[in-house]
N, CA, C and O atoms as a Tinker XYZ file with bonds, in Angstrom:
   396  protein
     1  N     -4.317000  -12.552000   61.537000    73     2
     2  CA    -5.601000  -12.491000   61.833000    64     1     3
     3  C     -5.494000  -12.497000   62.829000    63     2     4     5
     4  O     -4.798000  -13.394000   63.305000    81     3
     5  N     -6.199000  -11.367000   63.855000    73     3     6
     6  CA    -6.583000  -11.818000   64.918000    64     5     7
     7  C     -8.301000  -12.205000   65.423000    63     6     8     9
     8  O     -9.385000  -11.905000   64.922000    81     7
     9  N     -7.866000  -13.110000   66.802000    73     7    10
    10  CA    -9.334000  -13.653000   67.407000    64     9    11
    11  C     -9.096000  -13.426000   68.836000    63    10    12    13
    12  O     -8.401000  -13.797000   69.782000    81    11
    13  N    -10.171000  -12.508000   68.452000    73    11    14
    14  CA   -10.237000  -11.841000   70.296000    64    13    15
    15  C    -11.297000  -12.110000   70.976000    63    14    16    17
    16  O    -12.423000  -11.774000   70.608000    81    15
    17  N    -11.017000  -12.817000   72.164000    73    15    18
    18  CA   -11.675000  -13.785000   73.202000    64    17    19
    19  C    -11.944000  -12.743000   74.229000    63    18    20    21
    20  O    -11.082000  -12.141000   74.870000    81    19
    21  N    -13.180000  -12.602000   74.312000    73    19    22
    22  CA   -13.983000  -11.806000   75.159000    64    21    23
    23  C    -14.609000  -12.726000   76.280000    63    22    24    25
    24  O    -15.498000  -13.420000   75.786000    81    23
    25  N    -14.407000  -12.987000   77.816000    73    23    26
    26  CA   -14.905000  -13.996000   78.539000    64    25    27
    27  C    -15.351000  -13.676000   80.112000    63    26    28    29
    28  O    -14.434000  -13.273000   80.827000    81    27
    29  N    -16.374000  -13.784000   80.589000    73    27    30
    30  CA   -16.700000  -14.071000   81.724000    64    29    31
    31  C    -16.210000  -15.013000   82.574000    63    30    32    33
    32  O    -16.833000  -16.050000   82.346000    81    31
    33  N    -15.353000  -15.193000   83.499000    73    31    34
    34  CA   -15.595000  -16.476000   84.060000    64    33    35
    35  C    -15.626000  -16.497000   85.574000    63    34    36    37
    36  O    -15.273000  -15.538000   86.261000    81    35
    37  N    -16.177000  -17.931000   86.169000    73    35    38
    38  CA   -17.572000  -17.351000   86.810000    64    37    39
    39  C    -16.489000  -18.068000   88.362000    63    38    40    41
    40  O    -17.140000  -18.276000   89.386000    81    39
    41  N    -15.647000  -18.238000   88.386000    73    39    42
    42  CA   -14.156000  -18.889000   89.403000    64    41    43
    43  C    -14.454000  -20.525000   89.692000    63    42    44    45
    44  O    -13.684000  -21.017000   90.517000    81    43
    45  N    -15.320000  -21.301000   89.207000    73    43    46
    46  CA   -15.689000  -22.532000   89.708000    64    45    47
    47  C    -14.329000  -23.501000   89.063000    63    46    48    49
    48  O    -14.139000  -23.459000   87.848000    81    47
    49  N    -13.417000  -24.356000   89.944000    73    47    50
    50  CA   -12.188000  -25.313000   89.677000    64    49    51
    51  C    -11.161000  -24.091000   88.881000    63    50    52    53
    52  O    -10.892000  -24.540000   87.766000    81    51
    53  N    -10.762000  -23.252000   89.004000    73    51    54
    54  CA   -10.152000  -22.506000   89.416000    64    53    55
    55  C     -8.334000  -23.243000   88.640000    63    54    56    57
    56  O     -7.716000  -22.929000   87.623000    81    55
    57  N     -8.008000  -24.422000   89.899000    73    55    58
    58  CA    -6.750000  -25.140000   88.946000    64    57    59
    59  C     -7.615000  -25.902000   87.586000    63    58    60    61
    60  O     -7.030000  -26.192000   86.543000    81    59
    61  N     -8.596000  -26.071000   87.736000    73    59    62
    62  CA    -8.979000  -27.310000   86.411000    64    61    63
    63  C     -8.295000  -26.217000   85.334000    63    62    64    65
    64  O     -7.292000  -26.439000   84.655000    81    63
    65  N     -9.215000  -24.786000   85.350000    73    63    66
    66  CA    -9.061000  -24.308000   84.936000    64    65    67
    67  C     -7.637000  -23.571000   84.121000    63    66    68    69
    68  O     -7.458000  -23.438000   82.910000    81    67
    69  N     -6.746000  -23.171000   85.255000    73    67    70
    70  CA    -5.217000  -22.914000   84.867000    64    69    71
    71  C     -4.352000  -24.112000   84.259000    63    70    72    73
    72  O     -3.227000  -23.956000   83.784000    81    71
    73  N     -5.193000  -25.618000   84.360000    73    71    74
    74  CA    -4.288000  -26.288000   83.823000    64    73    75
    75  C     -4.464000  -26.445000   82.085000    63    74    76    77
    76  O     -3.684000  -26.579000   81.142000    81    75
    77  N     -5.937000  -26.346000   82.255000    73    75    78
    78  CA    -6.394000  -26.325000   80.271000    64    77    79
    79  C     -6.262000  -25.331000   79.944000    63    78    80    81
    80  O     -6.921000  -25.219000   78.911000    81    79
    81  N     -5.617000  -24.114000   80.255000    73    79    82
    82  CA    -5.467000  -22.670000   79.670000    64    81    83
    83  C     -3.551000  -22.911000   78.976000    63    82    84    85
    84  O     -2.908000  -22.568000   77.984000    81    83
    85  N     -3.308000  -23.743000   80.319000    73    83    86
    86  CA    -1.779000  -23.478000   80.034000    64    85    87
    87  C     -1.511000  -25.033000   78.988000    63    86    88    89
    88  O     -0.456000  -25.252000   78.392000    81    87
    89  N     -2.189000  -25.553000   78.977000    73    87    90
    90  CA    -2.367000  -26.273000   77.995000    64    89    91
    91  C     -3.036000  -26.187000   76.809000    63    90    92    93
    92  O     -2.662000  -26.989000   75.953000    81    91
    93  N     -3.726000  -25.606000   76.579000    73    91    94
    94  CA    -4.478000  -24.818000   75.017000    64    93    95
    95  C     -3.307000  -23.704000   74.693000    63    94    96    97
    96  O     -2.934000  -23.518000   73.534000    81    95
    97  N     -2.680000  -22.871000   75.971000    73    95    98
    98  CA    -1.337000  -22.274000   75.209000    64    97    99
    99  C     -0.952000  -22.579000   74.222000    63    98   100   101
   100  O     -1.046000  -22.038000   73.120000    81    99
   101  N     -0.142000  -24.139000   74.777000    73    99   102
   102  CA     1.155000  -24.585000   74.174000    64   101   103
   103  C      0.737000  -25.263000   73.284000    63   102   104   105
   104  O      1.613000  -25.436000   72.436000    81   103
   105  N     -0.567000  -25.940000   72.953000    73   103   106
   106  CA    -1.195000  -26.244000   71.710000    64   105   107
   107  C     -1.822000  -25.565000   70.506000    63   106   108   109
   108  O     -2.215000  -25.986000   69.419000    81   107
   109  N     -1.762000  -23.944000   71.280000    73   107   110
   110  CA    -1.692000  -23.215000   69.801000    64   109   111
   111  C     -0.596000  -22.889000   69.775000    63   110   112   113
   112  O     -0.377000  -22.543000   68.614000    81   111
   113  N      0.248000  -22.781000   70.343000    73   111   114
   114  CA     1.636000  -22.098000   69.936000    64   113   115
   115  C      2.535000  -23.419000   68.606000    63   114   116   117
   116  O      3.506000  -23.187000   67.886000    81   115
   117  N      1.871000  -24.481000   68.705000    73   115   118
   118  CA     2.631000  -26.162000   67.942000    64   117   119
   119  C      1.969000  -25.647000   67.009000    63   118   120   121
   120  O      2.372000  -26.132000   65.952000    81   119
   121  N      0.848000  -24.635000   66.778000    73   119   122
   122  CA    -0.415000  -24.913000   65.545000    64   121   123
   123  C      0.141000  -24.200000   64.525000    63   122   124   125
   124  O      0.724000  -23.140000   64.748000    81   123
   125  N     -0.007000  -24.806000   63.078000    73   123   126
   126  CA     0.161000  -24.011000   61.347000    64   125   127
   127  C     -0.445000  -22.700000   61.917000    63   126   128   129
   128  O     -1.589000  -22.561000   62.349000    81   127
   129  N      0.986000  -21.336000   61.800000    73   127   130
   130  CA     0.010000  -20.380000   60.947000    64   129   131
   131  C      0.095000  -19.722000   62.957000    63   130   132   133
   132  O      0.536000  -18.572000   62.952000    81   131
   133  N     -0.110000  -20.047000   63.917000    73   131   134
   134  CA     0.337000  -19.469000   64.914000    64   133   135
   135  C      1.455000  -18.170000   65.105000    63   134   136   137
   136  O      2.658000  -18.387000   64.967000    81   135
   137  N      1.045000  -17.097000   65.366000    73   135   138
   138  CA     1.539000  -16.022000   65.621000    64   137   139
   139  C      2.011000  -15.342000   67.177000    63   138   140   141
   140  O      2.996000  -14.671000   67.483000    81   139
   141  N      1.128000  -15.717000   67.790000    73   139   142
   142  CA     1.059000  -15.168000   69.186000    64   141   143
   143  C      0.196000  -14.830000   70.114000    63   142   144   145
   144  O     -0.826000  -14.600000   69.467000    81   143
   145  N     -0.068000  -14.632000   71.364000    73   143   146
   146  CA    -1.029000  -13.803000   72.069000    64   145   147
   147  C     -0.905000  -13.254000   72.963000    63   146   148   149
   148  O      0.208000  -13.446000   73.453000    81   147
   149  N     -1.581000  -12.527000   73.567000    73   147   150
   150  CA    -1.970000  -11.440000   74.068000    64   149   151
   151  C     -2.988000  -11.528000   75.524000    63   150   152   153
   152  O     -4.161000  -11.695000   75.192000    81   151
   153  N     -2.853000  -11.475000   76.607000    73   151   154
   154  CA    -3.739000  -11.619000   77.630000    64   153   155
   155  C     -4.013000  -11.256000   78.701000    63   154   156   157
   156  O     -3.122000  -11.398000   79.539000    81   155
   157  N     -5.307000  -10.649000   79.152000    73   155   158
   158  CA    -5.243000  -10.383000   80.205000    64   157   159
   159  C     -6.345000  -10.138000   80.683000    63   158   160   161
   160  O     -7.148000   -9.582000   79.933000    81   159
   161  N     -6.981000  -10.625000   82.789000    73   159   162
   162  CA    -7.942000  -11.206000   83.090000    64   161   163
   163  C     -7.779000   -9.913000   84.371000    63   162   164   165
   164  O     -6.781000   -9.533000   84.984000    81   163
   165  N     -9.096000   -9.508000   84.430000    73   163   166
   166  CA    -9.424000   -8.654000   85.601000    64   165   167
   167  C    -10.133000   -9.421000   87.077000    63   166   168   169
   168  O    -10.781000  -10.465000   87.140000    81   167
   169  N     -9.774000   -8.569000   88.074000    73   167   170
   170  CA   -10.668000   -9.789000   89.304000    64   169   171
   171  C    -11.550000  -10.417000   89.140000    63   170   172   173
   172  O    -11.744000  -11.631000   89.196000    81   171
   173  N    -12.368000   -9.272000   88.839000    73   171   174
   174  CA   -14.125000   -9.984000   88.321000    64   173   175
   175  C    -14.231000  -11.238000   87.528000    63   174   176   177
   176  O    -15.285000  -11.856000   87.382000    81   175
   177  N    -13.007000  -11.603000   86.992000    73   175   178
   178  CA   -13.137000  -12.478000   86.265000    64   177   179
   179  C    -13.329000  -12.461000   84.812000    63   178   180   181
   180  O    -13.230000  -13.470000   84.113000    81   179
   181  N    -13.701000  -10.892000   84.229000    73   179   182
   182  CA   -14.036000  -10.333000   83.154000    64   181   183
   183  C    -12.208000  -10.159000   82.420000    63   182   184   185
   184  O    -11.400000   -9.514000   83.088000    81   183
   185  N    -11.798000  -10.729000   81.193000    73   183   186
   186  CA   -10.734000  -11.585000   80.720000    64   185   187
   187  C    -11.150000  -11.115000   79.203000    63   186   188   189
   188  O    -12.209000  -10.818000   78.650000    81   187
   189  N     -9.143000  -11.238000   78.637000    73   187   190
   190  CA    -9.511000  -10.692000   77.362000    64   189   191
   191  C     -8.854000  -11.481000   76.312000    63   190   192   193
   192  O     -8.320000  -10.409000   76.025000    81   191
   193  N     -8.431000  -12.210000   75.563000    73   191   194
   194  CA    -6.997000  -12.576000   74.765000    64   193   195
   195  C     -7.160000  -12.705000   73.285000    63   194   196   197
   196  O     -8.185000  -13.159000   72.777000    81   195
   197  N     -6.315000  -12.372000   72.734000    73   195   198
   198  CA    -6.179000  -11.699000   70.906000    64   197   199
   199  C     -5.672000  -13.307000   70.920000    63   198   200   201
   200  O     -5.651000  -13.998000   71.938000    81   199
   201  N     -5.306000  -13.714000   69.700000    73   199   202
   202  CA    -4.499000  -14.945000   69.199000    64   201   203
   203  C     -4.516000  -14.505000   67.837000    63   202   204   205
   204  O     -5.467000  -14.404000   67.063000    81   203
   205  N     -3.318000  -14.263000   67.680000    73   203   206
   206  CA    -3.194000  -14.192000   66.052000    64   205   207
   207  C     -2.584000  -15.363000   65.417000    63   206   208   209
   208  O     -1.804000  -16.274000   65.698000    81   207
   209  N     -3.421000  -14.850000   64.246000    73   207   210
   210  CA    -2.732000  -16.030000   63.088000    64   209   211
   211  C     -2.586000  -15.249000   61.722000    63   210   212   213
   212  O     -2.912000  -14.071000   61.580000    81   211
   213  N     -2.094000  -15.993000   60.809000    73   211   214
   214  CA    -1.103000  -16.134000   59.659000    64   213   215
   215  C     -3.010000  -15.966000   58.394000    63   214   216   217
   216  O     -3.249000  -14.947000   57.747000    81   215
   217  N     -3.450000  -16.544000   58.402000    73   215   218
   218  CA    -4.969000  -16.771000   57.679000    64   217   219
   219  C     -5.960000  -17.000000   58.287000    63   218   220   221
   220  O     -5.913000  -17.444000   59.435000    81   219
   221  N     -6.962000  -16.776000   57.722000    73   219   222
   222  CA    -8.122000  -17.127000   58.618000    64   221   223
   223  C     -8.606000  -18.449000   58.033000    63   222   224   225
   224  O     -9.831000  -18.568000   58.022000    81   223
   225  N     -8.010000  -19.307000   57.620000    73   223   226
   226  CA    -7.771000  -20.977000   56.964000    64   225   227
   227  C     -6.859000  -21.108000   59.026000    63   226   228   229
   228  O     -7.440000  -21.527000   60.028000    81   227
   229  N     -6.001000  -20.800000   58.979000    73   227   230
   230  CA    -5.246000  -21.054000   60.324000    64   229   231
   231  C     -5.674000  -20.619000   61.906000    63   230   232   233
   232  O     -5.198000  -21.064000   62.950000    81   231
   233  N     -6.965000  -19.372000   61.688000    73   231   234
   234  CA    -7.408000  -19.401000   62.729000    64   233   235
   235  C     -8.709000  -20.363000   62.826000    63   234   236   237
   236  O     -9.166000  -20.569000   63.951000    81   235
   237  N     -9.201000  -20.841000   61.930000    73   235   238
   238  CA   -10.962000  -22.217000   61.648000    64   237   239
   239  C    -10.386000  -23.137000   61.980000    63   238   240   241
   240  O    -11.152000  -23.875000   62.599000    81   239
   241  N     -8.709000  -23.821000   61.868000    73   239   242
   242  CA    -7.989000  -24.638000   62.137000    64   241   243
   243  C     -7.815000  -24.854000   63.699000    63   242   244   245
   244  O     -8.003000  -25.924000   64.279000    81   243
   245  N     -7.472000  -23.805000   64.209000    73   243   246
   246  CA    -7.991000  -23.864000   65.693000    64   245   247
   247  C     -8.877000  -23.796000   66.769000    63   246   248   249
   248  O     -9.065000  -24.142000   67.935000    81   247
   249  N     -9.504000  -22.952000   65.457000    73   247   250
   250  CA   -11.054000  -23.514000   66.433000    64   249   251
   251  C    -11.425000  -24.413000   66.293000    63   250   252   253
   252  O    -12.035000  -24.848000   67.270000    81   251
   253  N    -11.377000  -25.050000   65.437000    73   251   254
   254  CA   -11.833000  -26.363000   64.819000    64   253   255
   255  C    -10.996000  -27.848000   65.532000    63   254   256   257
   256  O    -11.629000  -28.890000   65.700000    81   255
   257  N     -9.516000  -27.721000   65.895000    73   255   258
   258  CA    -9.094000  -28.519000   66.340000    64   257   259
   259  C     -9.672000  -29.789000   67.984000    63   258   260   261
   260  O     -9.962000  -29.470000   69.137000    81   259
   261  N     -9.647000  -30.466000   67.657000    73   259   262
   262  CA   -10.260000  -31.589000   68.724000    64   261   263
   263  C     -9.995000  -31.491000   69.446000    63   262   264   265
   264  O    -10.982000  -31.903000   70.057000    81   263
   265  N     -9.168000  -31.167000   70.332000    73   263   266
   266  CA    -8.190000  -31.080000   71.596000    64   265   267
   267  C     -8.993000  -29.250000   72.338000    63   266   268   269
   268  O     -9.734000  -29.077000   73.306000    81   267
   269  N     -8.518000  -28.434000   71.543000    73   267   270
   270  CA   -10.422000  -27.010000   71.618000    64   269   271
   271  C    -10.809000  -27.186000   71.368000    63   270   272   273
   272  O    -11.758000  -26.450000   71.638000    81   271
   273  N    -11.269000  -28.357000   70.348000    73   271   274
   274  CA   -13.005000  -28.039000   70.839000    64   273   275
   275  C    -13.121000  -28.673000   72.125000    63   274   276   277
   276  O    -13.799000  -27.747000   72.569000    81   275
   277  N    -13.065000  -29.213000   72.797000    73   275   278
   278  CA   -13.446000  -30.618000   74.087000    64   277   279
   279  C    -13.533000  -29.230000   75.454000    63   278   280   281
   280  O    -14.421000  -28.921000   76.249000    81   279
   281  N    -11.696000  -28.509000   75.103000    73   279   282
   282  CA   -11.923000  -27.965000   76.357000    64   281   283
   283  C    -12.686000  -26.509000   76.204000    63   282   284   285
   284  O    -13.183000  -26.040000   77.228000    81   283
   285  N    -12.844000  -25.479000   74.470000    73   283   286
   286  CA   -14.428000  -25.060000   74.533000    64   285   287
   287  C    -16.155000  -25.427000   75.138000    63   286   288   289
   288  O    -17.054000  -24.607000   75.329000    81   287
   289  N    -16.177000  -26.262000   75.247000    73   287   290
   290  CA   -17.029000  -27.333000   75.618000    64   289   291
   291  C    -17.176000  -27.060000   77.551000    63   290   292   293
   292  O    -17.849000  -26.464000   78.392000    81   291
   293  N    -16.038000  -27.964000   77.400000    73   291   294
   294  CA   -15.887000  -28.238000   79.076000    64   293   295
   295  C    -15.943000  -26.002000   79.989000    63   294   296   297
   296  O    -16.621000  -25.640000   80.951000    81   295
   297  N    -15.312000  -25.439000   79.435000    73   295   298
   298  CA   -15.423000  -23.996000   79.176000    64   297   299
   299  C    -17.236000  -23.251000   79.329000    63   298   300   301
   300  O    -17.618000  -22.274000   79.974000    81   299
   301  N    -17.811000  -23.968000   78.664000    73   299   302
   302  CA   -19.144000  -23.689000   78.567000    64   301   303
   303  C    -19.804000  -24.316000   79.742000    63   302   304   305
   304  O    -20.655000  -23.826000   80.485000    81   303
   305  N    -19.235000  -25.527000   79.773000    73   303   306
   306  CA   -20.409000  -26.246000   81.097000    64   305   307
   307  C    -19.512000  -25.746000   82.777000    63   306   308   309
   308  O    -19.837000  -25.581000   83.953000    81   307
   309  N    -18.887000  -25.706000   82.357000    73   307   310
   310  CA   -18.112000  -25.285000   84.170000    64   309   311
   311  C    -17.431000  -23.988000   84.801000    63   310   312   313
   312  O    -17.319000  -23.748000   86.003000    81   311
   313  N    -16.966000  -23.138000   83.644000    73   311   314
   314  CA   -15.792000  -22.118000   83.803000    64   313   315
   315  C    -16.716000  -20.777000   83.041000    63   314   316   317
   316  O    -16.827000  -19.719000   83.662000    81   315
   317  N    -17.037000  -20.862000   82.337000    73   315   318
   318  CA   -17.845000  -19.136000   81.866000    64   317   319
   319  C    -19.075000  -18.426000   81.987000    63   318   320   321
   320  O    -19.990000  -18.831000   81.269000    81   319
   321  N    -19.226000  -17.777000   82.490000    73   319   322
   322  CA   -20.707000  -17.532000   82.494000    64   321   323
   323  C    -21.062000  -16.756000   81.463000    63   322   324   325
   324  O    -22.191000  -16.277000   81.568000    81   323
   325  N    -20.156000  -16.340000   80.019000    73   323   326
   326  CA   -20.207000  -16.063000   78.572000    64   325   327
   327  C    -19.015000  -15.664000   78.419000    63   326   328   329
   328  O    -18.082000  -15.168000   79.050000    81   327
   329  N    -19.405000  -16.148000   77.035000    73   327   330
   330  CA   -18.148000  -15.122000   76.227000    64   329   331
   331  C    -18.484000  -15.296000   74.695000    63   330   332   333
   332  O    -19.242000  -16.127000   74.192000    81   331
   333  N    -17.567000  -14.086000   73.929000    73   331   334
   334  CA   -18.149000  -13.665000   72.880000    64   333   335
   335  C    -16.924000  -14.072000   71.990000    63   334   336   337
   336  O    -16.095000  -14.598000   72.732000    81   335
   337  N    -16.548000  -14.044000   70.892000    73   335   338
   338  CA   -15.807000  -14.034000   69.991000    64   337   339
   339  C    -15.380000  -13.095000   68.537000    63   338   340   341
   340  O    -15.928000  -13.239000   67.444000    81   339
   341  N    -14.505000  -12.326000   68.782000    73   339   342
   342  CA   -14.499000  -11.768000   66.724000    64   341   343
   343  C    -13.251000  -11.996000   66.493000    63   342   344   345
   344  O    -12.235000  -11.888000   67.181000    81   343
   345  N    -13.504000  -12.392000   65.216000    73   343   346
   346  CA   -12.169000  -12.256000   64.379000    64   345   347
   347  C    -11.836000  -11.184000   63.304000    63   346   348   349
   348  O    -12.911000  -10.946000   62.753000    81   347
   349  N    -11.040000  -10.566000   62.846000    73   347   350
   350  CA   -10.562000   -9.739000   62.815000    64   349   351
   351  C     -9.153000   -9.705000   61.680000    63   350   352   353
   352  O     -8.280000  -10.559000   61.837000    81   351
   353  N     -9.058000   -8.973000   60.884000    73   351   354
   354  CA    -8.050000   -8.688000   59.989000    64   353   355
   355  C     -6.465000   -7.801000   60.271000    63   354   356   357
   356  O     -5.680000   -7.836000   59.324000    81   355
   357  N     -6.187000   -7.315000   61.076000    73   355   358
   358  CA    -4.898000   -6.590000   61.130000    64   357   359
   359  C     -4.192000   -6.464000   60.308000    63   358   360   361
   360  O     -3.323000   -7.099000   59.710000    81   359
   361  N     -4.917000   -4.993000   60.313000    73   359   362
   362  CA    -4.221000   -3.840000   59.555000    64   361   363
   363  C     -2.661000   -3.248000   59.393000    63   362   364   365
   364  O     -1.918000   -2.976000   58.450000    81   363
   365  N     -2.599000   -3.209000   60.757000    73   363   366
   366  CA    -1.298000   -2.918000   60.979000    64   365   367
   367  C     -0.851000   -2.803000   62.683000    63   366   368   369
   368  O     -1.729000   -2.677000   63.537000    81   367
   369  N     -0.173000   -2.832000   62.849000    73   367   370
   370  CA     0.163000   -3.364000   64.798000    64   369   371
   371  C      1.690000   -2.367000   65.172000    63   370   372   373
   372  O      2.764000   -2.476000   64.579000    81   371
   373  N      1.484000   -1.748000   65.917000    73   371   374
   374  CA     3.464000   -1.818000   66.320000    64   373   375
   375  C      3.326000   -1.732000   67.723000    63   374   376   377
   376  O      2.353000   -1.568000   68.460000    81   375
   377  N      4.547000   -1.884000   67.914000    73   375   378
   378  CA     4.966000   -1.820000   69.794000    64   377   379
   379  C      6.031000   -1.164000   69.848000    63   378   380   381
   380  O      6.786000   -0.788000   68.951000    81   379
   381  N      6.060000   -1.047000   70.874000    73   379   382
   382  CA     6.854000   -0.100000   72.015000    64   381   383
   383  C      6.777000   -0.859000   73.288000    63   382   384   385
   384  O      5.921000   -1.543000   73.849000    81   383
   385  N      8.613000   -0.287000   73.659000    73   383   386
   386  CA     8.894000   -0.922000   75.101000    64   385   387
   387  C      9.874000    0.195000   75.697000    63   386   388   389
   388  O     10.884000    0.627000   75.142000    81   387
   389  N      9.414000    0.534000   76.820000    73   387   390
   390  CA    10.526000    1.674000   77.413000    64   389   391
   391  C     11.683000    0.853000   77.432000    63   390   392   393
   392  O     11.824000   -0.350000   77.649000    81   391
   393  N     12.560000    1.852000   77.131000    73   391   394
   394  CA    14.005000    1.393000   76.607000    64   393   395
   395  C     14.756000    1.643000   78.476000    63   394   396
   396  O     15.945000    1.415000   78.700000    81   395
C-alpha cells in the first residue's frame, strides 16, 4: 500500500516541524508493516510524502497511532495550510540508479 500525503506548509515554527517530522519518521519506521518512505518539498512549502506499507491494516494502524494522531492535530493547528491523503495499492514498482 502507498499512502500519498500532499501538503502545503505555511512556514510557522520550522524547528518544531523539523523535530516532529524526524520523530514521526523514526516512529513510522518502527511500526509493523512499514516498508519505507519517499519525500520531497518545494521552496514554496508544497511537499509530497509517500509511505509504503505491507497492507491496508498496517497503513490504518499508522494513521490511528496515538502519537501520529497528536502530531497530525498539531500540523492542522500550526504547520499546514492544507493537505490531502490518498491511499492506493501498488501494482508494480521499479527503481533505477546510475551506475
